[in-house]
Structures are given as structure tokens and as C-alpha cells.
C-alpha positions, 0 to 999 in steps of 0.5 A: 877658857873662852873659844875666841881663838884668832891668831897662831904661830910656832917657833922655828922648831915647832916645839911652841905654838902661840895662839891668841884669846882676842876676846880675853886679851891673852896669848897662850904658849902652848907645847908643840909636841904634847899640847900642853898648856905652858903659859898664859901672857896677858896682853890687851883687848883685842888680841889678834895676830902674832909674829916673832923677832929674828931669834924667837926671844920676843913675841909681838901681839896686835890687840886690835881693840885696844889700839896697842901692840904687845911685845912679850919677851919669851925669856923673862915673860914680861909683857909691855905695851905700845899704843898704835894708830887705830885698829893694829891688825897685821904684822911684820918684824924686819930680819935686818933691824927688828923694826916692826910694821904694823897694819893699822885698818882703822887708821888706814895707815902703816906704822913702823915701830922701832921696838926697843924704843917704842917709837913710831916712825 
């Protein structure tokens, strides 16, 4: 594996750790107790920052080089991608309705995305 680690996030208990591999477009899932590699998610180029929804069932990855975000279903391991304005970087998931705020640096705007539909409002 490469050494292009960037974003890091843990679940509420610290038993799982997710790390982005920016140059490889991957997110690693690591056991927070023993450091074992549990799973590798293939996302998109520029895998950058991470956040989860309020119940830790979905992991969101901003892919700065491909102008997308990846939504990872942590139960099924499925990855879906949503196109965003240029340079998605910072992420914030609303605990109230699950809306996703994405700061898009190159586009100089903040996109608000409804994750269930993928609609940018």
C-alpha cells in the first residue's frame, strides 16, 4: 500500500478506524483494538476527508480530485458516488435530517446534499 494517508475517523467506541488513501482512491477500515486491516473500500481519486451519519451505518468520503463524494454503506460494503461542485473537501453530516454539507474549495461554494436521493440543494 502507498503512503498517501490523509483523513482519519473513528466510530463512537473507537473499535473501528477509517483512513483515506488520497493517491489511491481508497478508504481503509482498521480494527481500533489491534490494528488489523478489516476492509478496503474503493472510492474515487482524491479520497480526502471522512464523516459518518448519526448511527454509524454510512461513511462519507470527499474525493477532492474527482469532484465526487462516496457514500459507503458499512453493513453491505457498497459504495455509491455523487458528483459535486469542484474540489469537495470538508464534510458535515446533520444529526437532524442526515443532510450532508460539503465545502467545495475549487468551486468556492458549499453544497448541501440529501444522501438518500443524491440531490444537491
